[in-house]
N, C-alpha and C positions, 0 to 999 in steps of 0.2 A: 329421270331428268326433272329438275324443279320446274314448276309452272311459271310462266312469265309473270313478272311483277305487275301489279295494276297501278299505273300512274294517273288514272282517272282523267285521261285526255291530255295530260301534260307531257312535255318533251323530256325523255329520260336523261339526256345529256345536260339539259338545263337544270334538272333536279340535282344532279351530281355537283354541278358548279354552285348551285344555291346552298347545298349542304356544306360545301367548302367555305363559302362566305359566312354562313350561319355559325360555324365553329361550335359544333355540339359538345365539344370537350368542356366548355365552360359550364355546362349543365350537369356535369358528373358530380357525384357525391362520394364521400368516404375519404379516410385519411391515408391508410397504408396502401389500399388498392382502390383508387377512384373508379366508380362504376356509373354507367349511364343508365338511368331509370327510364324505360320505355314509356311508362305512364306519364312522366313529365314531358317527354318529347311529344307524345300524342296530343297533349294539351296546348302545345305551342300554337299561337295564332300567326299565320304568315299570309302575305298577299303576293299572289303570282300575277304577272302580266298576261295578256292574251297569248295564245299559242304562237302566232306568227312572230311576236316580239321575243318569246322564249327561244324560238329557233334562231333568231338573229343574234341574240346574246350568246347562245351556246356556240354558234358558228364563229363569232368574233373571238371569244376566249379560246376556242380550240385552235384557231389560226395562230394566235400568239404562242400557245403551247407547242405547236408543231415547229414554229420558228426556233424556239428554245431547244427542242430536241435535235433539230438539224445542226445547230451550233455546238451542242454537246457532242454529237458524233464527230464533227470536225475537230473539236478539241481533243477527243480521245485519239483520233488518227494522227494529229500533230504531235502529241506526246509520244506515241509509238514511233513516229518518224524520227523525232529527236533522239530517242533511246537507241534506235538502230544506227543513226548517223554518228552518235558518240562512239559506239562500239567500232564502227568502221574507221573513223578518223584517228582514233588512238591506236589502231593496229596497222592501218594502211597509209595514213597521212594524206596529203593533198597533191602529191607530185608524182604519183604513179611510179615510185621507185621499187627496186627489188628489195626483198625483205630478208631478215635474218631471225634465227631462233634465239631467244634470250630467256632469262630466268622468269620473266613475266609474260612470255609468249612471243609471238611474231611481231616485229616492228620494222619499219623501214631501215635499210642498211646503214644510213649515215646517222640515225638517231642514237642517242646514248641512253643508258639506264642509270639513273642516279637515285640516291636516297634524299628524301626531303631535307634532312639535316645538312646535306652537302650544299644546298642552294638557298638556305635560309637560316635565320636566327629565330629561335622559338622561345617565347616567354609567356608568362601568364600575369594575372593581376591580383587584386585583393579586394576585400570588403571592409570599409570603415566600420567601426563599432556601431551597432544599431542602438546602443544605449545612450549615445551622445548625439543629441539633436543638432548640435552645431556642425556635424559632419554631413548632414543630409539636407535635401531640398535646396541645393545650390544651383549652379549653372554649368557644371561639368558633366557631360553625358557619362553614364555608367551602364555598361552592357551586361545583361544576364544571359545564361545559355538559352533560355526560352526565346530570346530575340535573335538567335543565330538560326536562320531558317531559309537559306538559299537565296537571299536577296542582298540588296545594298542597304546597310543600316544608316539612316539619315537622322534618326532621333531615338531616344530611349525613354522607357517608362519612368525610370528613376534617375536622379542627378545628385551629385555630391558637391560639397563645397571645397574650396582651396584648403581649408583646415583638415577636412576629411582626407584629401589627397595626401597631404603632408604627414598625416599620422596613421597611415596604413600602407599595405603593400601595393596599393593601386598606383598605377603610373599612366601617363598620357601615351596612348598608342596612336601613331599617325594615320591620317586618312589614306585609304588604299590598301591597308593591311588586311590580310586574309585571316579570318577567325575560324576556329573549330571548337565545337562543344566537346569537352573531354568527358563529362558525365552529366547526367540529368535524367529526369523521369521519362518513361516511355521511349519514344523514338528520338529523343533529343541528341543523345550521344552519337558523335560522328558527323553531325550536320555542319555545314560550312556557310559562311557569309563574308561579305566584303564591307569594310568600314567606309562609309561615305563621308565621315566627319572625323575629326580628331576626338578621341574618347578614351575613357578608362574602361577596364573590363574586370569581371570578378575572377576569382581563382579557378573557376571551372572552365574558363575560356582559354584556349591556347591562341596566342597571337603569333602568326607566321609572317615574319618580315623577310620577303624574298629579295634576292640579289637584283641589281639593276638590269641584268641581262635576261631576267625571267619575267615573262608576261603574266601578271597576276590572274587575269581571267582564264588563261590556259590552265593553270594549276587549279583554280577554283572549279572549272568544269571537270577536270580529271578526278578530283577528290569527290565531287558531287556524284559523278557516275560510278564511283567505287564505294559508295556509302555502306552497303551491306558488308563488303569485305573488310572495310576499316573497322566496323563495329566488332567483328570477330577477333580483332587484335587486343581488345581490352581484357582486363583480368580483375579479380576481386572475389571474395567469398560471397558477399551479399549483393554486390552490384558490380557488373563488369565495366570498369572505368578505363579510359585512356589516360596516358600521361605524356609528358614532353619527350621522353625517350622512345616511346612507341611511335609517336608522330614523326620523330626524326628518322625512324627506320622504314617509313613507308617508301616503297620504290615507285619511281615515276619514269615513264618514257619521255625523253626530252629531245625535241627537234630544235633546229636553229630558231632564233628569235622571230624572224619573219614568218615562219610556218606556225609557230606557237600563236602568233597574232591572227593568221588566216583561219586557223581552227577555231579560236575563240570568237572571232567575228561571225563565222558561219553558225555557231551554236547560239550566239546572242540573237541572231536573226530569228531563229526558232523560238527563243524565249519571247521576243517581241510579238510574234504571231500568237503564241499561247496566251500571253497577257491580254492581247487585244480581244481574243475569243472569250476569255474569262470575264473581261469587263462587259462585253456585249451580252453574255448570258446573264450577268447580274442586272443589267439595264432592262433586258427583256422580262426577267422575273419581276422587277419592280413595276414594269408596265402592266404585267398580268394582274398583279394585286391591286394596282390603282384602278384598272379597268373593271375588275371584279367588284370593287367597292362602288364605283360610279354607276355601273350598269345595274347592279342589284338594288340600288337605292333610287334609280330613275333620274340621277343627276345629269346623265347624258341621254339625249334623245336618240332612239334607235330607228326612227322613221325612215331616214334616207337609206340606211343599210337594209332595212326590212324590204324595201322596194327592190333591192338588188338580190338578196339571198332567198327570198320567199316567193 
């Protein structure tokens, strides 16, 4: 067993936080493989507060970290709960009905099994010529597959002009339309999103315009929950892509409209909780780094806390 490290009377936890603040990586040298030179580190001059203040600082930062860890565990549990709930709702429904066996497994007796092409029109967009500057930097939103990421799209990285719209395969897709990425790098293919604005899309995005008796969010959640299965439907020698015919052939369990809405509302509540936890974790992380900076530079007095903790 290694001998205990000698911290020369300093608090070990404080030392670990101090090194986090110090960011030793900036002292690394070398191009291909940056290396930290211990001789350089040994020569660094640092000022430590008295031991009671060290303990107070360490305790404060540790408390913030523990709060973040608690929220992270809650987030993991909520994501697991949502996944289990999706599996249950799409096979059992919300009304405790008897079930029947179908080509896609068991579903409630009165539900139908339909193909996506039976309940929607599917189209795609286009890309104005990049060589014509008059087609770009306008005010018409233009969606790329990288922006199709399980959310509501309310803005786009790039925009095209009216002239670009008129001289390409791009077309205006109405707000509320469901989008699916047909191909793209990494995990992009098969992801879905909902348009929160009228927008154009590129040729790699499928725009799924559902019939009026179909609740958009219901189909969105079903497709999102079957992401891995949908990806396996693609084909291609170098890259397994989806296309409109494949998307039309996707089978969906379909309850009546009111139950579609009930299922979507239930899952949307899960999403709101997940988003709230994600935001809280981000804020706690920002608080930690702000406090780390303030405490390690003495900008915040620790005297009141020292009296409590030490």
